[in-house]
C-alpha positions in Angstrom: -0.2 0.1 -0.2 1.5 3.5 -1.0 2.2 6.0 1.6 -0.6 8.5 0.2 -3.3 5.9 -0.1 -2.3 5.0 3.9 -2.8 8.8 4.3 -6.1 8.9 2.6 -7.6 6.2 4.4 -6.5 7.5 7.8 -8.1 10.9 7.1 -11.0 8.9 6.0 -11.4 6.9 9.1 -10.5 10.0 11.4 -13.1 11.9 9.5 -15.9 9.2 10.2 -15.0 8.9 13.9 -15.5 12.8 14.0 -18.8 12.6 12.2 -20.0 9.6 14.6 -18.7 11.4 17.7 -20.5 14.6 16.7 -23.8 13.0 16.1 -23.5 11.0 19.3 -22.9 14.1 21.3 -25.9 16.0 19.5 -28.1 12.9 20.3 -27.0 12.8 23.9 -27.8 16.6 24.2 -31.0 16.1 22.3 -32.2 13.5 24.7 -31.5 16.0 27.6 -33.5 18.5 26.0 -36.6 16.1 25.8 -36.2 15.4 29.5 -36.0 19.0 30.3 -39.3 20.0 28.3 -43.0 20.1 29.1 -44.9 20.9 25.9 -48.3 22.1 25.2 -50.1 20.4 22.7 -53.6 21.6 21.5 -55.6 19.8 18.9 -58.5 21.5 17.6 -62.1 19.9 17.0 -61.9 20.4 13.0 -60.1 22.6 10.6 -63.0 25.0 10.1 -62.2 28.6 10.7 -64.6 28.8 13.8 -62.8 25.9 15.2 -59.0 27.0 14.5 -60.0 30.2 15.8 -61.4 28.7 19.0 -58.0 26.3 19.5 -56.0 29.8 19.4 -58.2 31.2 22.0 -58.2 27.9 24.4 -54.2 28.0 23.9 -53.9 31.3 25.1 -56.3 30.5 28.1 -54.0 27.5 29.0 -51.2 29.8 28.6 -52.6 32.3 30.9 -53.5 29.9 33.5 -50.2 28.1 33.5 -48.3 31.5 33.9 -49.5 31.2 37.7 -49.0 27.5 38.2 -45.3 27.3 37.0 -44.2 30.3 39.0 -41.0 29.2 40.7 -40.6 26.0 39.1 -37.1 25.4 38.6 -37.1 22.2 36.6 -39.6 19.9 34.8 -40.4 17.4 37.5 -41.3 20.5 39.8 -43.3 22.0 36.9 -45.3 18.6 36.4 -45.9 17.9 40.1 -47.4 21.6 40.4 -49.6 21.1 37.3 -50.8 17.4 37.6 -53.1 18.1 40.7 -54.3 21.3 39.0 -55.4 19.1 35.6 -59.2 18.6 36.7 -59.7 22.3 37.5 -58.0 23.4 34.4 -60.1 21.0 32.4 -63.4 22.5 33.9 -62.3 26.0 33.5 -61.3 25.5 29.9 -64.8 23.6 29.6 -66.5 26.8 30.8 -64.4 29.1 28.7 -65.5 27.0 25.5 -69.1 26.9 26.8 -68.9 30.8 27.3 -67.6 31.3 23.7 -70.9 30.2 22.2 -69.9 26.2 21.3 -70.9 23.0 23.1 -67.7 21.1 22.8 -66.1 18.8 25.4 -62.3 19.0 26.3 -60.1 16.8 27.8 -56.5 17.8 29.1 -54.0 14.9 30.2 -50.0 14.8 30.4 -49.2 12.2 28.0 -45.9 10.9 26.5 -45.9 12.0 22.6 -43.9 11.9 19.7 -42.8 15.2 17.8 -40.9 16.0 14.7 -38.4 18.4 14.6 -40.3 21.8 15.3 -39.1 25.5 15.2 -41.2 28.0 17.8 -39.9 31.4 16.8 -35.8 31.3 17.6 -35.9 27.8 19.6 -35.9 24.6 17.7 -36.5 21.3 19.5 -35.1 17.9 18.2 -37.7 15.0 17.0 -38.3 12.3 19.6 -40.8 11.8 22.6 -41.6 14.6 25.4 -44.0 15.0 28.2 -46.8 17.3 26.9 -49.7 18.8 28.6 -52.4 17.6 25.7 -55.5 19.5 25.3 -58.0 18.0 23.1 -60.9 20.1 21.9 -64.2 18.3 20.9 -63.4 15.3 18.6 -59.7 16.6 18.1 -59.8 16.1 14.4 -58.2 19.4 13.4 -54.8 20.6 13.1 -52.7 21.3 16.2 -50.8 23.9 18.0 -47.8 23.1 20.0 -45.4 25.3 22.3 -43.2 25.1 25.3 -44.9 25.3 28.5 -42.2 24.8 30.6 -39.5 26.4 30.7 -42.4 28.8 29.8 -41.1 30.3 26.8 -44.7 31.1 25.3 -46.2 31.9 28.6 -47.2 35.8 28.4 -45.0 37.9 30.1 -42.2 35.2 30.4 -38.5 36.6 29.2 -37.6 33.4 26.9 -34.0 34.1 27.0 -34.0 34.1 30.8 -36.2 31.2 30.9 -34.0 29.3 28.9 -30.9 30.0 30.6 -32.4 28.9 33.8 -33.2 25.4 32.6 -30.8 24.8 29.8 -27.3 24.0 29.9 -25.0 25.8 27.9 -24.7 22.7 25.3 -28.5 22.6 25.1 -28.9 26.2 24.4 -26.4 25.9 21.7 -28.6 23.1 20.3 -32.2 24.9 20.5 -30.8 28.1 18.9 -29.5 26.2 16.0 -31.1 26.6 12.7 -32.3 23.3 11.2 -31.4 24.7 7.7 -27.7 24.7 8.7 -27.6 22.0 11.0 -27.9 18.5 9.2 -28.0 16.5 12.5 -31.3 17.5 13.4 -32.4 15.5 10.3 -30.3 12.6 11.5 -31.7 12.7 15.0 -35.5 12.9 13.0 -34.6 9.9 10.9 -33.0 7.9 14.0 -36.2 9.0 16.2 -38.5 8.2 13.5 -37.4 4.5 13.3 -37.7 4.1 17.0 -41.4 5.4 16.7 -42.3 3.1 14.1 -40.7 -0.1 16.3 -42.5 1.3 19.4 -45.9 1.7 17.4 -45.5 -1.9 16.5 -44.8 -3.5 19.9 -47.7 -1.4 21.6 
């Protein structure tokens, strides 16, 4: 084997190792982000203009309620402990809100572990995978959904998103969520990997 061929092979192996290490590091940080976040997932009754508008108003109502519930929470475990016992009251309040809006829809609010694709909310991107979410289903739940991050309270009214992120996420997590998927191919790699895991999960249910 020639000297230059050995050099090319060594460089190729080194590059492959660096890529694998980079993806593994990205995957590890992604997993940490998923464990540090509580998402809000609001699903409309249908895709009609009226139902989609109601979805947005219910979203705003839930976020306003959550502002007080999560006050002082320092991590997602603490946030979940605070909101879990309040879900029945929150659900009843949401039902009253919907009824006062002039429609007769039921609403179900639960904490559930859900799969999300890579999603960007304003300047924050969350990698694909399973997250704990406060799931709000309006009526038959057959319409388009809306999501956000309930904890850290990035979309809660009056929240300082930058401060909230810095209070909960590590520096590695902050760098990842502030990356742009368009320029960060590892988001796609993670999404492919997580979608494969999800298909296996679905088959074993």
